C-alpha positions as a printed Julia matrix, in Angstrom:
334×3 Matrix{Float64}:
 145.81  213.92  -17.92
 142.25  215.06  -17.27
 141.58  218.79  -17.1
 138.71  220.72  -15.45
 137.56  221.9   -18.88
 137.44  218.35  -20.25
 135.49  217.04  -17.28
 133.01  219.91  -17.55
 132.29  219.02  -21.19
 132.02  215.29  -20.42
 129.47  215.88  -17.66
 127.05  217.62  -20.04
 126.18  214.46  -21.97
 127.61  211.66  -19.85
 127.41  210.21  -16.38
 130.69  209.74  -14.52
 130.66  206.68  -12.28
 132.67  206.09   -9.12
 133.05  203.12   -6.81
 134.43  203.12   -3.27
 135.91  200.03   -1.64
 136.33  200.25    2.12
 135.99  198.32    5.34
 133.14  198.78    7.76
 133.85  201.76    9.97
 136.21  203.56    7.57
 133.54  205.82    6.1
 133.28  204.57    2.53
 129.56  205.31    2.4
 130.1   208.77    3.85
 132.71  209.37    1.14
 130.13  208.63   -1.55
 127.64  210.96    0.15
 130.22  213.75    0.28
 130.93  213.35   -3.44
 127.3   214.1    -4.26
 127.13  216.96   -1.75
 130.34  218.57   -3.07
 129.45  218.17   -6.76
 128.01  221.17   -8.61
 125.35  219.27  -10.52
 123.18  216.19  -10.13
 124.28  213.09   -8.29
 123.15  209.85   -6.74
 124.88  207.48   -4.35
 124.06  204.16   -2.74
 125.85  201.52   -0.66
 126.2   197.77   -1.04
 126.89  195.63    1.98
 125.39  192.69    3.8
 125.49  192.19    7.54
 128.17  194.81    8.07
 130.5   194.6    11.04
 133.58  196.64   11.8
 136.3   195.76    9.3
 134.2   193.81    6.81
 134.45  194.82    3.11
 131.9   197.33    1.82
 131.18  199.05   -1.48
 129.41  202.28   -2.34
 128.58  203.85   -5.69
 128.29  207.38   -7.07
 126.85  208.77  -10.3
 127.52  212.38  -11.25
 126.33  214.45  -14.22
 125.06  217.91  -15.08
 122.28  216.13  -16.99
 119.59  215.24  -14.45
 118.21  212.32  -16.47
 121.54  210.46  -16.56
 121.73  209.85  -12.81
 118.25  208.33  -12.54
 119.47  204.78  -12.0
 119.31  202.64   -8.89
 121.53  199.75   -9.92
 125.07  199.36   -8.69
 127.94  200.84  -10.7
 129.43  198.12  -12.92
 131.79  200.23  -15.01
 133.35  202.94  -12.84
 135.78  205.41  -14.38
 137.16  206.17  -10.91
 137.7   203.62   -8.15
 138.83  204.62   -4.65
 140.23  201.96   -2.31
 140.3   203.11    1.3
 142.17  200.12    2.73
 145.16  198.44    1.02
 144.36  195.01    2.45
 141.32  194.89    0.16
 143.62  194.54   -2.86
 144.14  190.88   -2.03
 140.48  190.14   -1.29
 138.4   192.14   -3.78
 138.7   192.62   -7.54
 138.82  196.39   -7.16
 139.41  196.89  -10.9
 136.28  194.98  -11.95
 134.53  196.72  -14.83
 137.03  199.57  -15.05
 137.62  200.73  -18.63
 141.05  201.32  -20.12
 142.44  204.62  -18.9
 140.32  204.63  -15.73
 141.76  205.98  -12.49
 142.54  203.67   -9.59
 143.07  205.68   -6.4
 144.43  203.68   -3.49
 145.4   204.25    0.12
 148.74  202.45    0.06
 152.47  202.85    0.59
 153.27  200.83   -2.54
 154.71  202.55   -5.58
 152.4   202.84   -8.56
 154.08  200.23  -10.76
 153.94  197.64   -7.97
 150.27  198.46   -7.49
 149.56  197.84  -11.17
 151.23  194.44  -10.84
 149.17  193.54   -7.78
 145.93  194.49   -9.52
 147.05  192.87  -12.78
 146.2   195.91  -14.93
 148.74  198.1   -16.71
 146.1   199.98  -18.7
 144.91  201.98  -15.68
 146.09  205.35  -14.43
 147.09  205.16  -10.78
 147.11  207.6    -7.87
 148.35  206.6    -4.43
 148.12  208.33   -1.07
 149.33  207.25    2.36
 145.9   207.98    3.81
 146.31  205.75    6.86
 149.22  207.71    8.26
 147.56  211.05    7.46
 144.43  209.84    9.25
 146.38  208.74   12.31
 148.36  211.99   12.45
 145.52  214.44   11.78
 142.34  212.66   12.87
 143.77  210.31   15.48
 142.04  207.23   14.04
 142.05  205.21   10.85
 139.14  206.83    9.0
 140.42  207.52    5.49
 137.27  208.57    3.62
 137.8   212.34    3.38
 141.51  211.81    2.72
 140.87  209.59   -0.3
 138.57  212.35   -1.61
 141.51  214.75   -1.52
 143.36  212.38   -3.83
 140.25  212.05   -6.01
 140.11  215.82   -6.49
 143.76  215.82   -7.55
 143.13  213.59  -10.56
 139.42  213.93  -11.4
 138.53  217.65  -11.1
 134.95  216.59  -10.34
 134.68  219.17   -7.58
 136.99  221.56   -5.78
 138.61  221.45   -2.35
 136.45  224.44   -1.44
 133.23  222.64   -2.39
 134.29  219.52   -0.53
 135.22  221.61    2.51
 131.74  223.17    2.46
 130.16  219.71    2.29
 132.28  218.55    5.22
 131.32  221.59    7.3
 127.66  220.93    6.55
 127.95  217.3     7.67
 130.42  217.59   10.57
 130.82  220.22   13.23
 133.58  222.13   14.98
 137.0   220.55   15.39
 136.03  217.37   13.53
 135.2   219.33   10.38
 138.38  221.39   10.72
 140.6   218.31   11.07
 139.03  216.67    8.02
 139.58  219.79    5.91
 143.24  219.85    6.97
 143.5   216.16    6.02
 142.04  216.58    2.52
 144.36  219.5     1.77
 147.35  217.43    2.85
 146.11  214.49    0.78
 145.75  216.7    -2.3
 149.37  217.84   -1.95
 150.8   214.39   -1.06
 149.03  212.3    -3.71
 151.42  210.48   -6.04
 150.1   210.45   -9.63
 151.13  207.89  -12.25
 149.56  208.89  -15.57
 150.04  206.25  -18.28
 149.03  208.77  -20.95
 145.67  207.17  -21.73
 142.43  209.07  -21.09
 139.31  207.11  -20.26
 136.49  207.13  -22.8
 133.48  208.27  -20.75
 131.07  207.33  -23.54
 131.84  203.6   -23.4
 129.6   201.34  -21.33
 131.98  198.93  -19.66
 129.41  197.01  -17.64
 130.53  193.42  -17.21
 128.12  190.77  -18.54
 126.0   188.75  -16.13
 127.62  185.48  -15.14
 126.31  182.27  -13.65
 127.87  180.74  -10.56
 130.37  178.1   -11.68
 130.19  174.51  -10.57
 132.64  172.98   -8.12
 132.1   175.32   -5.18
 132.93  173.87   -1.74
 130.24  171.71   -0.18
 129.26  171.65    3.46
 131.7   168.81    4.21
 134.61  171.05    3.22
 133.56  173.95    5.44
 133.87  174.44    9.19
 131.79  171.97   11.17
 129.93  174.71   13.05
 129.31  178.43   13.0
 132.06  180.66   11.63
 133.11  181.84   15.08
 132.65  178.52   16.87
 135.6   177.36   18.96
 136.06  173.76   19.97
 139.58  172.35   19.79
 138.17  168.91   19.03
 136.57  170.28   15.84
 138.79  173.14   14.68
 141.91  174.45   16.37
 140.84  178.06   16.66
 138.25  180.4    15.13
 137.6   179.71   11.47
 139.93  179.03    8.57
 137.33  180.5     6.2
 137.41  184.13    7.33
 140.7   186.06    7.49
 139.61  188.82    9.86
 143.29  189.47   10.52
 143.38  191.53    7.33
 140.64  193.85    8.57
 142.57  196.04   11.02
 145.33  198.6    10.65
 147.38  197.43   13.65
 149.65  194.47   14.38
 148.89  193.37   17.93
 152.02  192.16   19.73
 152.24  189.97   22.84
 155.3   190.45   25.05
 155.51  186.86   26.31
 155.15  185.2    29.69
 156.61  186.92   32.73
 158.66  183.81   33.46
 160.24  184.13   29.99
 161.13  187.81   30.33
 157.77  189.19   29.18
 154.97  190.82   31.16
 152.02  188.42   30.83
 150.64  187.04   34.13
 147.92  184.82   32.57
 145.07  186.84   34.05
 143.0   185.8    30.97
 141.2   189.13   30.7
 142.25  189.4    27.04
 140.95  185.89   26.35
 137.52  186.74   27.74
 137.14  190.04   25.87
 138.47  189.03   22.41
 135.54  188.92   19.93
 137.44  186.82   17.4
 138.94  184.06   19.57
 142.39  185.33   18.62
 144.08  184.77   21.99
 146.1   181.56   21.73
 146.48  179.33   24.78
 147.91  175.94   25.6
 147.38  173.62   28.54
 150.42  173.57   30.8
 151.8   170.86   33.05
 149.71  172.31   35.86
 146.53  171.54   33.92
 145.76  175.25   33.39
 145.53  177.26   30.18
 148.45  179.63   29.53
 148.6   182.34   26.9
 151.03  181.62   24.05
 150.42  184.44   21.56
 148.07  186.24   19.18
 146.37  184.52   16.24
 147.27  187.06   13.54
 145.02  185.37   10.98
 141.93  186.28   12.99
 142.97  189.32   15.06
 141.26  192.36   13.49
 143.03  194.76   15.9
 139.97  195.93   17.8
 142.49  196.6    20.62
 140.12  195.42   23.37
 142.9   193.23   24.76
 145.24  196.2    25.1
 142.6   198.21   26.96
 141.96  195.48   29.57
 145.5   194.18   30.1
 146.55  195.26   33.63
 150.28  194.82   33.06
 150.76  196.23   29.52
 151.73  192.83   28.15
 150.11  193.58   24.77
 151.1   196.42   22.44
 150.35  197.57   18.89
 152.28  198.59   15.79
 150.84  200.26   12.69
 150.93  197.85    9.73
 151.34  200.49    7.04
 154.92  201.76    6.78
 156.46  204.7     4.9
 155.0   205.51    1.49
 156.88  204.82   -1.74
 155.78  207.63   -4.04
 158.53  207.45   -6.64
 158.06  205.07   -9.54
 160.9   202.5    -9.5
 163.55  202.92  -12.14
 164.03  200.3   -14.81
 167.04  198.07  -14.2
């Protein structure tokens, strides 16, 4: 287990690297900024994302050291000793452990137990810390922004900076009640973080940058992709939306349709949800009367923006948080 004294010695002659995986709108880039602002030394941070939209995967990088020369680098972090994952759905889409050395710390917002998480990632040589950041965010902040909460878990295992220093950075960046709520959230995260130490300390002197690789042959050609733009909808071409982009994994809510009024539900087919949905996730079928009738929600594409809930005049659409109770305890061997 890392100690404050060990980290202090490491930082004199080494650079500690961090990587944050998040979704657009969850504050991953702000988390990297706060790391530098809370750290008592030199730091640099930078983001990596393309045409970001709410819910799309993002990355941000942090370098920390008490040696000023060691953070003078503008390339992305290839070998992070600490990786923070702000959204558990990213585990199935992104190789969050890429470049991590043996004994590195993987810190994840999830309700999975630590052994199950190691199996999902496919690495048993990593130390793991888990925190149910989504539910803390919903309870304390009122929305699914998990960036400051994941930093509370980071403090618990890394000792890179203190809760007090992070609180000061938060008060400098945010104001009033927002700052106060975030400070409450990080303190709760620090206490609630589940730590699974495999007994292996990371070697901070090893450069674990992955080698450059060429794109392999055999990638899909244009004939195997959608015959139009990603969000194009024409039932004669593709049934709905796009089968190439699973935006349904982007949101924290399951959106639930109650059913047609004639079948015991509440829906009156006003079509307001259909018009406002940005992802073509409202499913309809042509009825015997020649009109389109709502039949459900396309969960593969619904990113839970909740626009449909806000416009529905009869409360025919509801929501349920995807992330359930946390499993902190490591499962016992059978």
